[in-house]
C-alpha positions, 0 to 999 in steps of 0.5 A, a space after each residue: 688117688 692124687 691130691 690136688 691143690 684148689 685156690 678157693 676151698 669153700 667152692 671145691 668142697 661142699 655148701 655145707 661146711 661149718 665154719 671153725 668160728 661158730 664151733 666151740 673152741 677145742 679144749 684140754 678135755 678134747 684130748 687124750 693126755 692122760 698121764 703126761 708130765 705137765 711140762 710135756 702136756 702144755 707143751 703139746 697142748 700148744 702144739 695141738 691147739 696151733 693146729 686145730 683145724 687138723 681136728 673134728 669133734 663130729 660129723 658135722 665138722 668134716 668137709 671133703 678133702 682136697 683129693 682127686 674124686 673117688 671113682 667107682 668102676 663097674 663091670 656093667 651099668 645095669 642098676 643094683 636094686 635092692 629091697 630095704 631093710 626094716 629099721 627097729 621102730 625104737 631106733 627110728 629116731 636115731 636113724 633119723 638124727 644120723 641120717 639129719 647129721 650126714 646131710 647137714 656135713 655134705 656127706 649125703 644128699 637126696 638122690 633120685 637114682 635107680 640103684 638102691 643099696 639097703 641100710 642098716 643099724 650096726 651095734 657098736 659097744 653102746 652106740 648104734 652105727 648106720 652102715 650100707 650092705 654094699 654086697 650086690 655093688 661090690 660084686 660087680 665093682 672092679 678091684 682097684 689095683 693097690 696093695 695095703 701093707 700087712 700088720 706085720 710089715 708095718 710093726 716090724 718097722 718100729 724097733 728102737 723107739 721111745 716114743 709113740 702117737 697113735 692118730 685115728 682119722 674121724 670117719 676117714 672114707 667120709 672126707 674123701 669126695 666122690 666123683 660126681 658121676 659116681 654118687 648115684 651109685 650108692 644110693 640107699 633108702 629110709 624106712 620113710 621113703 626118702 632117697 639119699 646118695 653118698 657125695 663121699 667115700 663110705 664104710 663098706 664100698 670095696 675099694 674104700 679102704 685101698 683108696 684112703 690107704 693111697 691118699 694117707 701114703 701120698 699125703 704122709 710122703 717122705 714121713 713114711 717109713 721114716 717116723 711114721 707109718 699107716 694102716 688104712 686110716 690108723 697112723 703110728 709115729 714113733 721117734 726116740 727122743 720127745 723132741 723128735 716127736 714133736 717136729 714129727 708130730 707137728 709136720 704130720 698135722 700140717 701135711 694133713 691140714 694142707 688138705 683138709 683131712 682131720 683126726 679125732 681128738 678123743 681117740 688120738 694117743 700122744 706121746 706115750 711109751 705104750 700105745 695101742 694101735 690095730 689091737 696090739 700094745 706096742 712098747 720099746 720092749 716089744 708088741 703084745 696083745 691088748 688086754 681089752 681084746 683078750 679079755 673079750 676073748 676070754 668072755 666068748 662062750 662056750 660054742 654050741 655049732 660049727 659056726 661059733 667055733 669058726 667065730 672063736 677061732 677066727 678071733 683067736 687067729 688074729 693073734 696066733 703069732 703070740 701063741 706057741 704051737 697055736 694050731 696043735 692046740 687048736 687041732 681038737 676045735 678045728 677037727 669039729 669043722 670038717 665036713 660029715 663030722 658030728 658036732 660032740 663038745 667033750 672034756 677034750 674039747 673044752 681043754 682046747 677051748 680053755 688052753 687057748 683063752 689062757 694062752 691069749 690072756 697071758 701072751 709073751 711080749 714078741 720081741 721088735 726086730 733088731 738088725 744088730 741081734 742074732 736070730 736062731 730057730 727053736 723047733 719042736 716035732 710031734 705026731 701032730 705037727 711041727 713047731 718053731 720059734 723065731 728067736 733074737 739073741 742079743 749081745 748079753 745072752 738074752 733070747 727073746 722070741 719074734 715069732 711062733 709057727 706050728 704046722 700040722 702033719 696031715 700025712 707022712 709020706 716015707 
């Protein structure tokens, strides 16, 4: 995906652009600036206002970014036709409102395509989100040849930083234009019989994450791995000093403004000492699990079948590097997932369930890699498996964990 330059962006983008002049001006309340020193807050707000076109508070403020149009390459050209899903009657007004906003922003438009993907509503916290079930289309979509970096690779680069900012894109995928020849492939129908298709990239398409990652990396350019990192539509900035951070913020805003990509002002975090990022909290001392996530896991109900055990372990597995001997702790639960094993919830199973919850609620702070520190591995073995912790030893003899490992011993050959 390449960034392009256009002389007349209004003509390039869409006929649905909302002029910044008719929108209410950005105010301090639009941003999350709590906890900042008053002088720093005022300086930051002036910077944000000077880059006001880098932000969008609502869908209708979004326009198509100045990037190459994304293509959807298929294995064949036979139209995918799926029956529509029913939308509950009490949600239809909200459904129509979201459709209207998307059409007003130029993200979707009326269609007569032979393709049809079912639309549905998914609840996210207190709100309902319109999503498309693109599974059938994705089955015949060719995979984009691009590798998204792992979370570990990203988080390990921020060692030695004192200030952080986390930038959240506003409906990131909906800002990337779709190629005209491929828009009909995204068509979907509404309960009242109207059919629409996407003019922009959208959530659920197979290659959307890779496409946006590629764009974000290109926009950041030489700032990438040099104070800025990106994971799809989440960007983290990190510096040692406040002045360095202000300079970095200005450069990032300028680059994203240049191609008309916008951030969500209310979800961005600026100049913090501890920054929430991708389910973790990043601090100068290290990385720990986001309390909101650990509390959510702690509230997980006692599983009543294999599906619920898989769901619980899936949630916990994301944080296994923080839990000493995680696999060992989970053995009793994973045993119930074996084929032909009857589901029987025992006191031992309950104990393992509670133990994992407790470990996630009270995790250690994992140190960030320090090239000047000494590494050491501490191992532990039992009849059930082999555990290890990769640790970092500092000149003052302090030792901090970097990573926990555990390998189950299923059989032993001598």
